[in-house]
C-alpha positions as a LaTeX table, in Angstrom:
\begin{tabular}{lrrr}
\hline
Residue & $x$ (\AA) & $y$ (\AA) & $z$ (\AA) \\
\hline
Met1 & 78.81 & 96.67 & 129.49 \\
Lys2 & 80.55 & 97.54 & 126.23 \\
His3 & 80.10 & 95.75 & 122.85 \\
Ser4 & 82.11 & 95.72 & 119.84 \\
Lys5 & 80.95 & 96.40 & 116.68 \\
Gln6 & 81.37 & 93.04 & 115.50 \\
Ser7 & 79.56 & 91.31 & 118.29 \\
Tyr8 & 76.66 & 93.74 & 117.87 \\
Ile9 & 76.25 & 93.12 & 114.31 \\
Thr10 & 76.58 & 89.16 & 114.96 \\
Thr11 & 73.83 & 89.71 & 117.76 \\
Leu12 & 71.41 & 91.47 & 115.18 \\
Leu13 & 72.02 & 89.00 & 112.40 \\
Leu14 & 71.35 & 86.15 & 114.95 \\
Ala15 & 68.07 & 87.74 & 115.60 \\
Leu16 & 66.95 & 88.72 & 112.38 \\
Thr17 & 67.35 & 85.10 & 111.30 \\
Leu18 & 65.56 & 83.55 & 113.99 \\
Ser19 & 62.36 & 84.13 & 112.08 \\
Leu20 & 63.52 & 81.92 & 109.35 \\
Ala21 & 64.75 & 79.07 & 111.43 \\
Met22 & 61.76 & 78.69 & 113.59 \\
Cys23 & 59.56 & 75.60 & 113.11 \\
Phe24 & 55.68 & 76.14 & 112.16 \\
Arg25 & 53.17 & 74.19 & 113.75 \\
Ile26 & 49.68 & 75.33 & 114.82 \\
Ala27 & 47.86 & 74.10 & 118.07 \\
Gly28 & 44.48 & 72.92 & 117.47 \\
Gln29 & 43.38 & 70.96 & 114.01 \\
Thr30 & 45.98 & 68.96 & 112.95 \\
Pro31 & 46.33 & 69.11 & 108.96 \\
Asp32 & 44.35 & 65.89 & 108.25 \\
Gln33 & 41.58 & 67.23 & 110.05 \\
Leu34 & 41.15 & 70.41 & 107.87 \\
Pro35 & 38.78 & 70.30 & 104.60 \\
Leu36 & 40.69 & 68.75 & 101.80 \\
Tyr37 & 40.49 & 72.57 & 100.20 \\
Ala38 & 41.94 & 73.97 & 103.56 \\
Gln39 & 44.94 & 71.33 & 103.44 \\
Gln40 & 45.52 & 72.55 & 99.71 \\
Phe41 & 45.38 & 76.04 & 100.21 \\
Gly42 & 48.30 & 77.98 & 98.50 \\
Ser43 & 48.54 & 75.57 & 95.60 \\
Ser44 & 48.03 & 78.63 & 93.27 \\
Leu45 & 51.14 & 79.87 & 94.05 \\
Ser46 & 53.00 & 77.05 & 92.56 \\
Lys47 & 51.29 & 77.91 & 88.54 \\
Pro48 & 52.90 & 80.38 & 86.86 \\
Ile49 & 51.59 & 83.33 & 86.15 \\
Val50 & 50.39 & 84.27 & 82.41 \\
Lys51 & 49.62 & 87.66 & 81.28 \\
Gly52 & 45.67 & 87.68 & 79.72 \\
Lys53 & 44.94 & 84.72 & 81.59 \\
Glu54 & 42.23 & 84.28 & 84.21 \\
Lys55 & 43.14 & 83.58 & 87.88 \\
Pro56 & 43.90 & 80.28 & 88.97 \\
Ser57 & 40.90 & 78.11 & 89.97 \\
Pro58 & 40.14 & 78.09 & 93.38 \\
Ala59 & 39.21 & 75.07 & 95.41 \\
Arg60 & 35.58 & 74.31 & 95.87 \\
Leu61 & 34.16 & 75.69 & 99.10 \\
Pro62 & 31.01 & 74.33 & 101.28 \\
Glu63 & 27.76 & 75.44 & 100.18 \\
Glu64 & 26.64 & 78.61 & 102.26 \\
Asp65 & 23.20 & 78.79 & 104.25 \\
Pro66 & 20.43 & 78.78 & 102.00 \\
Asp67 & 19.07 & 81.87 & 103.86 \\
Thr68 & 22.12 & 83.65 & 102.83 \\
Phe69 & 21.65 & 86.52 & 100.36 \\
Arg70 & 23.32 & 85.67 & 96.90 \\
Val71 & 23.53 & 86.75 & 93.29 \\
Asp72 & 25.22 & 85.60 & 90.40 \\
Thr73 & 29.07 & 86.19 & 89.27 \\
Asp74 & 28.07 & 89.04 & 86.95 \\
Leu75 & 27.13 & 91.46 & 89.36 \\
Val76 & 29.79 & 94.19 & 89.80 \\
Ile77 & 29.76 & 94.91 & 93.64 \\
Asn78 & 31.03 & 98.27 & 94.86 \\
Asp79 & 31.72 & 99.59 & 98.58 \\
Ile80 & 31.72 & 103.14 & 99.06 \\
Leu81 & 32.04 & 105.47 & 101.37 \\
Val82 & 30.33 & 109.11 & 100.98 \\
Phe83 & 32.22 & 112.54 & 102.78 \\
Asp84 & 30.90 & 115.91 & 102.70 \\
Lys85 & 32.94 & 118.88 & 102.25 \\
Lys86 & 33.86 & 119.08 & 105.83 \\
Gly87 & 35.16 & 115.38 & 105.46 \\
Arg88 & 32.27 & 113.63 & 107.76 \\
Leu89 & 30.52 & 110.65 & 106.64 \\
Val90 & 27.10 & 111.16 & 105.09 \\
Pro91 & 24.54 & 108.57 & 106.49 \\
Gly92 & 20.77 & 108.01 & 105.47 \\
Leu93 & 21.43 & 108.03 & 101.59 \\
Thr94 & 18.92 & 105.49 & 99.73 \\
Gln95 & 19.46 & 103.76 & 96.29 \\
Lys96 & 17.82 & 106.86 & 94.46 \\
Asp97 & 20.38 & 109.17 & 95.71 \\
Phe98 & 23.08 & 107.52 & 93.54 \\
Thr99 & 24.36 & 107.21 & 90.01 \\
Val100 & 26.80 & 104.83 & 88.40 \\
Thr101 & 28.44 & 104.90 & 85.03 \\
Glu102 & 30.88 & 102.31 & 83.49 \\
Asp103 & 32.92 & 103.45 & 80.84 \\
Ala104 & 30.20 & 106.32 & 80.64 \\
Thr105 & 27.52 & 104.40 & 80.28 \\
Ala106 & 24.66 & 104.80 & 83.12 \\
Gln107 & 23.94 & 101.26 & 84.93 \\
Asp108 & 21.03 & 100.41 & 87.04 \\
Ile109 & 21.54 & 99.50 & 90.59 \\
Ala110 & 20.57 & 96.19 & 91.04 \\
Val111 & 21.62 & 96.01 & 94.94 \\
Phe112 & 21.86 & 98.22 & 97.51 \\
Ser113 & 22.50 & 98.11 & 101.14 \\
His114 & 23.88 & 100.25 & 104.06 \\
Asn115 & 24.72 & 98.31 & 106.86 \\
Asp116 & 22.34 & 95.51 & 105.76 \\
Ala117 & 23.09 & 92.03 & 107.73 \\
Arg118 & 21.42 & 90.27 & 104.63 \\
Ile119 & 24.34 & 91.29 & 102.56 \\
Ala120 & 26.93 & 88.60 & 103.18 \\
Arg121 & 30.69 & 89.89 & 104.00 \\
Ser122 & 33.50 & 87.34 & 102.77 \\
Ile123 & 36.05 & 88.39 & 105.85 \\
Val124 & 39.79 & 86.96 & 105.32 \\
Leu125 & 42.21 & 87.71 & 108.36 \\
Val126 & 45.84 & 87.09 & 106.77 \\
Ile127 & 47.78 & 87.52 & 110.22 \\
Asp128 & 51.66 & 87.46 & 110.51 \\
Tyr129 & 52.81 & 85.66 & 113.58 \\
Ser130 & 56.38 & 85.60 & 112.80 \\
Phe131 & 59.38 & 86.44 & 115.10 \\
Ser132 & 59.19 & 90.22 & 114.53 \\
Gln133 & 55.38 & 90.24 & 115.75 \\
Leu134 & 55.74 & 88.49 & 118.97 \\
Pro135 & 55.11 & 92.13 & 121.13 \\
Tyr136 & 51.73 & 92.44 & 119.45 \\
Ile137 & 50.71 & 88.88 & 119.17 \\
Thr138 & 48.36 & 88.66 & 122.36 \\
Thr139 & 46.48 & 91.97 & 122.04 \\
Ser140 & 46.33 & 91.56 & 118.03 \\
Ile141 & 44.61 & 87.96 & 118.68 \\
Asp142 & 42.26 & 89.54 & 121.39 \\
Ala143 & 41.11 & 92.45 & 119.35 \\
Ala144 & 40.19 & 90.28 & 116.47 \\
Lys145 & 38.18 & 88.05 & 118.83 \\
Val146 & 36.07 & 91.38 & 119.45 \\
Leu147 & 35.84 & 91.61 & 115.56 \\
Val148 & 34.47 & 88.13 & 115.59 \\
Asp149 & 32.07 & 88.79 & 117.94 \\
Lys150 & 30.30 & 91.80 & 116.15 \\
Leu151 & 30.31 & 89.67 & 112.86 \\
Asn152 & 26.46 & 89.53 & 111.10 \\
Pro153 & 24.71 & 86.22 & 110.86 \\
Asn154 & 25.68 & 85.85 & 107.28 \\
Asp155 & 29.21 & 86.95 & 107.28 \\
Arg156 & 31.87 & 84.41 & 106.82 \\
Met157 & 35.39 & 84.85 & 108.20 \\
Ser158 & 38.23 & 82.78 & 107.77 \\
Val159 & 41.99 & 83.10 & 109.21 \\
Val160 & 45.25 & 82.43 & 107.35 \\
Thr161 & 48.89 & 82.88 & 108.66 \\
Asp162 & 51.96 & 83.86 & 107.34 \\
Asp163 & 52.80 & 80.51 & 106.86 \\
Val164 & 50.38 & 80.18 & 103.62 \\
Lys165 & 48.20 & 78.14 & 105.96 \\
Leu166 & 44.32 & 78.32 & 106.15 \\
Ile167 & 43.98 & 77.53 & 109.72 \\
Val168 & 39.94 & 78.38 & 110.07 \\
Glu169 & 38.27 & 77.71 & 106.78 \\
Pro170 & 35.49 & 80.19 & 105.84 \\
Thr171 & 32.63 & 80.11 & 108.60 \\
Ser172 & 30.31 & 81.69 & 110.60 \\
Asp173 & 30.95 & 79.85 & 113.53 \\
Lys174 & 32.25 & 82.39 & 115.81 \\
Ala175 & 33.34 & 79.65 & 118.29 \\
Arg176 & 35.53 & 78.06 & 115.75 \\
Leu177 & 36.70 & 81.24 & 114.66 \\
Lys178 & 38.02 & 82.32 & 118.31 \\
Ser179 & 39.18 & 78.81 & 118.78 \\
Gly180 & 41.40 & 79.10 & 115.91 \\
Leu181 & 42.78 & 82.43 & 116.67 \\
Glu182 & 43.57 & 81.32 & 120.40 \\
Ser183 & 45.63 & 78.20 & 119.07 \\
Leu184 & 47.33 & 80.69 & 117.12 \\
Lys185 & 48.41 & 82.91 & 119.94 \\
Thr186 & 49.29 & 79.85 & 121.88 \\
Ser187 & 51.35 & 78.56 & 119.33 \\
Ala188 & 53.26 & 82.04 & 119.05 \\
Leu189 & 53.86 & 82.34 & 122.85 \\
Ser190 & 55.20 & 78.81 & 123.13 \\
Gly191 & 57.90 & 79.67 & 120.48 \\
Lys192 & 56.71 & 78.23 & 117.38 \\
Val193 & 56.38 & 81.28 & 114.94 \\
Gly194 & 55.34 & 82.20 & 111.49 \\
Arg195 & 57.83 & 82.38 & 108.33 \\
Ser196 & 57.25 & 85.61 & 107.19 \\
Arg197 & 55.58 & 84.52 & 104.05 \\
Gln198 & 52.51 & 87.06 & 104.41 \\
Tyr199 & 52.55 & 88.20 & 100.71 \\
Ser200 & 52.45 & 84.70 & 99.54 \\
Ser201 & 49.36 & 84.39 & 102.07 \\
Leu202 & 47.75 & 87.41 & 100.54 \\
Met203 & 48.14 & 86.27 & 97.22 \\
Ala204 & 46.74 & 82.87 & 97.75 \\
Val205 & 43.79 & 84.37 & 99.53 \\
Leu206 & 43.19 & 86.41 & 96.33 \\
Asn207 & 43.56 & 83.64 & 94.05 \\
Glu208 & 41.69 & 80.72 & 96.07 \\
Leu209 & 39.34 & 82.14 & 99.08 \\
Leu210 & 37.04 & 85.22 & 97.23 \\
Asp211 & 34.24 & 83.70 & 95.24 \\
Lys212 & 32.57 & 86.23 & 92.60 \\
Asp213 & 29.12 & 85.38 & 94.34 \\
Gly214 & 27.75 & 88.72 & 95.49 \\
Thr215 & 29.51 & 88.68 & 98.82 \\
Arg216 & 31.70 & 91.76 & 100.06 \\
Pro217 & 35.26 & 90.68 & 99.59 \\
Ile218 & 37.00 & 92.05 & 102.88 \\
Ile219 & 40.50 & 91.23 & 103.49 \\
Ile220 & 42.27 & 92.51 & 106.95 \\
Phe221 & 46.26 & 92.15 & 106.08 \\
Gln222 & 48.24 & 92.34 & 109.46 \\
Thr223 & 51.82 & 92.16 & 109.09 \\
Asp224 & 55.44 & 93.92 & 109.06 \\
Gly225 & 55.57 & 93.30 & 105.26 \\
Asp226 & 59.19 & 91.86 & 105.61 \\
Glu227 & 58.64 & 89.37 & 102.68 \\
Leu228 & 58.85 & 92.29 & 100.29 \\
Gly229 & 62.61 & 91.81 & 100.30 \\
Thr230 & 62.04 & 88.39 & 99.45 \\
Leu231 & 59.98 & 89.56 & 96.27 \\
Ile232 & 62.68 & 91.66 & 95.41 \\
Cys233 & 65.74 & 89.70 & 95.52 \\
Gly234 & 64.00 & 86.27 & 94.10 \\
Lys235 & 66.75 & 83.72 & 93.21 \\
Met236 & 69.51 & 85.36 & 95.05 \\
Cys237 & 67.59 & 84.62 & 98.47 \\
Ser238 & 66.94 & 81.07 & 97.40 \\
Ser239 & 70.88 & 80.49 & 97.13 \\
His240 & 71.50 & 81.92 & 100.38 \\
Gly241 & 68.85 & 79.72 & 102.26 \\
Met242 & 66.32 & 82.10 & 102.73 \\
Pro243 & 62.84 & 81.42 & 101.64 \\
Gly244 & 62.62 & 80.11 & 98.02 \\
Glu245 & 62.04 & 82.32 & 95.05 \\
Ile246 & 58.60 & 83.68 & 94.72 \\
Gly247 & 56.69 & 83.14 & 91.33 \\
Phe248 & 54.92 & 86.70 & 91.21 \\
Ser249 & 56.03 & 90.27 & 91.99 \\
Tyr250 & 54.37 & 93.10 & 94.21 \\
Asp251 & 52.77 & 94.40 & 91.14 \\
Asp252 & 51.14 & 91.04 & 90.03 \\
Leu253 & 49.72 & 91.26 & 93.91 \\
Leu254 & 48.13 & 94.78 & 93.10 \\
Lys255 & 46.78 & 93.42 & 89.91 \\
Ala256 & 45.29 & 90.38 & 91.69 \\
Ala257 & 43.69 & 92.82 & 94.59 \\
Glu258 & 42.15 & 94.94 & 91.46 \\
Arg259 & 40.81 & 91.71 & 89.66 \\
Glu260 & 39.15 & 90.56 & 92.77 \\
Gly261 & 37.47 & 94.07 & 93.81 \\
Ala262 & 38.62 & 93.21 & 97.47 \\
Thr263 & 38.69 & 95.99 & 100.23 \\
Ile264 & 41.61 & 95.42 & 102.05 \\
Tyr265 & 42.43 & 96.82 & 105.57 \\
Thr266 & 46.02 & 96.66 & 106.13 \\
Val267 & 47.63 & 97.04 & 109.58 \\
Phe268 & 51.34 & 97.52 & 109.73 \\
Ser269 & 52.39 & 96.26 & 112.95 \\
Gly270 & 56.22 & 97.73 & 113.96 \\
Val271 & 57.89 & 100.73 & 114.42 \\
Ser272 & 56.80 & 103.37 & 112.25 \\
Phe273 & 59.25 & 105.43 & 109.77 \\
Met274 & 56.67 & 107.21 & 107.53 \\
Gly275 & 56.35 & 110.73 & 107.41 \\
Ile276 & 59.46 & 111.67 & 110.15 \\
Ser277 & 62.97 & 113.00 & 109.66 \\
Gly278 & 66.29 & 111.14 & 109.02 \\
Lys279 & 67.49 & 111.55 & 112.57 \\
Glu280 & 64.27 & 110.40 & 114.12 \\
Arg281 & 64.34 & 107.22 & 111.71 \\
Leu282 & 67.68 & 106.51 & 113.30 \\
Val283 & 65.99 & 106.67 & 116.90 \\
Arg284 & 63.42 & 104.51 & 115.75 \\
Ala285 & 65.75 & 102.03 & 113.90 \\
Gln286 & 67.21 & 101.51 & 117.28 \\
Thr287 & 63.80 & 100.78 & 119.02 \\
Ala288 & 63.14 & 98.06 & 116.31 \\
Ile289 & 66.38 & 96.70 & 117.22 \\
Asp290 & 65.83 & 96.74 & 120.69 \\
Asp291 & 62.09 & 94.91 & 119.99 \\
Ala292 & 64.02 & 92.28 & 117.89 \\
Asn293 & 66.49 & 91.64 & 121.12 \\
Arg294 & 63.61 & 91.30 & 123.27 \\
Ala295 & 61.99 & 88.82 & 121.19 \\
Ala296 & 65.12 & 86.70 & 120.67 \\
Ala297 & 65.35 & 86.69 & 124.51 \\
Phe298 & 61.80 & 85.58 & 124.86 \\
Leu299 & 62.17 & 82.62 & 122.52 \\
His300 & 65.37 & 81.24 & 124.06 \\
Gly301 & 64.07 & 82.15 & 127.61 \\
Gln302 & 66.81 & 84.34 & 128.53 \\
Pro303 & 66.55 & 87.89 & 130.20 \\
Val304 & 66.57 & 90.93 & 127.92 \\
Pro305 & 70.56 & 91.99 & 127.35 \\
Asp306 & 71.54 & 95.41 & 127.82 \\
Arg307 & 71.02 & 97.91 & 125.19 \\
Leu308 & 73.50 & 97.97 & 122.48 \\
Lys309 & 74.80 & 101.08 & 121.19 \\
Gly310 & 73.72 & 101.57 & 117.57 \\
Tyr311 & 75.57 & 100.93 & 114.84 \\
Arg312 & 74.99 & 103.87 & 112.50 \\
Pro313 & 75.07 & 102.17 & 108.99 \\
Tyr314 & 73.24 & 99.43 & 109.85 \\
Gln315 & 70.45 & 101.86 & 111.60 \\
Arg316 & 70.39 & 103.87 & 108.28 \\
Gln317 & 69.78 & 100.53 & 106.24 \\
Leu318 & 67.17 & 99.11 & 108.80 \\
Ala319 & 65.19 & 102.63 & 108.40 \\
Glu320 & 65.40 & 102.38 & 104.64 \\
Asn321 & 64.40 & 98.86 & 104.44 \\
Arg322 & 61.23 & 99.25 & 106.96 \\
Leu323 & 60.00 & 102.52 & 105.35 \\
Thr324 & 59.96 & 100.46 & 102.02 \\
Asp325 & 58.19 & 97.71 & 103.83 \\
Glu326 & 55.85 & 99.93 & 105.61 \\
Thr327 & 55.03 & 101.77 & 102.52 \\
Ala328 & 54.21 & 99.19 & 100.06 \\
Val329 & 51.56 & 97.36 & 102.68 \\
Ala330 & 50.33 & 101.09 & 102.99 \\
Arg331 & 49.68 & 101.29 & 99.18 \\
Ile332 & 47.59 & 97.93 & 99.31 \\
Ala333 & 45.26 & 99.39 & 101.38 \\
Asp334 & 45.10 & 102.78 & 99.29 \\
Leu335 & 44.64 & 100.65 & 95.86 \\
Ser336 & 41.86 & 99.07 & 97.48 \\
His337 & 40.24 & 101.70 & 99.10 \\
Gly338 & 40.41 & 100.06 & 102.30 \\
Leu339 & 42.10 & 101.63 & 105.33 \\
Ala340 & 45.84 & 101.62 & 106.29 \\
Ser341 & 46.72 & 101.48 & 110.03 \\
Thr342 & 49.89 & 101.40 & 112.11 \\
Leu343 & 50.18 & 99.41 & 115.02 \\
Glu344 & 53.23 & 100.86 & 116.95 \\
Ser345 & 52.15 & 99.78 & 120.61 \\
Pro346 & 50.12 & 96.74 & 121.65 \\
Asp347 & 47.49 & 98.84 & 123.38 \\
Gln348 & 46.53 & 100.36 & 119.94 \\
Ala349 & 45.07 & 97.18 & 118.81 \\
Ala350 & 41.70 & 97.40 & 120.15 \\
Ala351 & 41.26 & 100.48 & 118.58 \\
Ile352 & 42.45 & 99.49 & 115.26 \\
Tyr353 & 40.17 & 96.74 & 114.66 \\
Asp354 & 37.14 & 98.43 & 115.83 \\
Arg355 & 38.13 & 101.49 & 113.60 \\
Ile356 & 38.16 & 99.01 & 110.72 \\
Leu357 & 34.97 & 97.43 & 111.63 \\
Ser358 & 33.40 & 100.70 & 112.20 \\
Asp359 & 34.50 & 101.92 & 108.63 \\
Ile360 & 33.13 & 98.37 & 107.10 \\
Asn361 & 29.50 & 98.84 & 108.62 \\
Ser362 & 29.64 & 102.57 & 107.48 \\
Arg363 & 29.98 & 101.78 & 103.63 \\
Tyr364 & 27.22 & 101.93 & 101.23 \\
Val365 & 27.03 & 98.66 & 98.91 \\
Leu366 & 26.11 & 99.31 & 95.34 \\
Gly367 & 25.71 & 96.41 & 92.96 \\
Tyr368 & 24.87 & 96.33 & 89.20 \\
Tyr369 & 24.86 & 93.97 & 86.26 \\
Pro370 & 27.06 & 95.69 & 83.38 \\
Thr371 & 25.61 & 96.57 & 80.22 \\
Asn372 & 28.53 & 95.55 & 78.53 \\
Gln373 & 28.27 & 91.71 & 79.05 \\
Ala374 & 31.53 & 90.62 & 77.34 \\
His375 & 34.04 & 88.83 & 79.35 \\
Asp376 & 36.98 & 90.13 & 78.04 \\
Gly377 & 39.43 & 90.71 & 80.75 \\
Lys378 & 39.48 & 94.37 & 79.79 \\
Arg379 & 39.31 & 97.25 & 82.28 \\
Arg380 & 36.19 & 99.12 & 83.05 \\
Lys381 & 36.22 & 102.67 & 84.25 \\
Leu382 & 33.75 & 103.57 & 86.97 \\
Lys383 & 31.83 & 106.55 & 88.21 \\
Ile384 & 29.79 & 106.80 & 91.23 \\
Lys385 & 28.28 & 109.89 & 92.00 \\
Val386 & 25.73 & 111.61 & 94.93 \\
Arg387 & 22.55 & 113.07 & 92.91 \\
Asn388 & 22.26 & 117.03 & 93.46 \\
His389 & 25.36 & 117.19 & 95.83 \\
Ser390 & 28.47 & 117.95 & 93.90 \\
Glu391 & 30.09 & 118.75 & 97.05 \\
Tyr392 & 29.83 & 115.12 & 98.43 \\
Thr393 & 33.11 & 113.17 & 97.74 \\
Val394 & 32.29 & 109.61 & 96.85 \\
Trp395 & 35.37 & 107.21 & 97.91 \\
Ser396 & 35.34 & 104.33 & 95.72 \\
Arg397 & 37.34 & 102.44 & 93.15 \\
Ser398 & 37.56 & 104.04 & 89.88 \\
Ser399 & 37.93 & 101.02 & 87.78 \\
Tyr400 & 37.69 & 96.85 & 87.69 \\
Val401 & 38.73 & 94.27 & 85.59 \\
Ala402 & 36.27 & 92.50 & 83.48 \\
Pro403 & 36.17 & 88.50 & 84.14 \\
Leu404 & 37.82 & 86.21 & 81.52 \\
Asn405 & 35.28 & 83.24 & 80.07 \\
\hline
\end{tabular}
């Protein structure tokens, strides 16, 4: 079957705009059944960013189990990995094996653990269930349920969608978490998909869900990152009927992640364009187009159309855009000292989530009360070493930003 270039482009534009046109509704809890702070989630995004000011005040979360290990807000928490010179993880280290300095001043380690269930972890899953994510939604949700089953008793987890919706508030109730995930899958498979506001969702999480209470803040960010273009085009996108102007930049997002000290694991779900030749990128761009056509056919309940021959200039532009999106998602993990994974095939989901959990459990957690008690919002340099083992590599953040009063 032959198609003109014009009809080909029209088909592509239709497929790409479907994700913006779909309505959102989550099966399960209705908005008035969620706690007030969950209903108000995302309100911080409407507040202008003022340099030098503290983050917007988060909504008040419910109190935790009194048996959960908690510390006060001055504690600086670091989760780290230690590798030997062959790149293998080093287990079995103790608190006495580590030294910590802040701005070249030695610090006393007050909290130490290695896979200790008493140290609560605050895990937020930000999951994109938009039009482009339909090929991955079933296996991704099933893999996330396995992650839920492996949480420690004191861990709390919440689920946020790319609609800037908190569909499961922070909880240790595994049944509630899995029910929320299942409702998300049901919604997507019924044709009610997300709005691709995944960066907005992540920013709202950083502003509102991560309390500085001694928990390990961990975020799993699964997306194809296609809101990046909206962050760049701003008012122009809004004037063309696309999602409205966003009040923060990509750099603002990175600064917020550093401010919160969160470890962010990114899962780029889609065809990968990193580390390959220009010719191969065109091939993969066609694969991405095919995926979009299959998703469009699914949403409309129609058979998948015959494969259309690639329109070369569009393929090049698509490859360039997707490479930019993928690189931006991976950079978030790199700067927060998490892991960046790429989910190109649905059957990779379980292995990726297992790797993330393994990495979380392999980390040492070190906390200290800084000798510099000033709440001045300034950057402090960190250095963590293993005594008498200069050959070991310690993978941790190299700085943090002090809080402001």
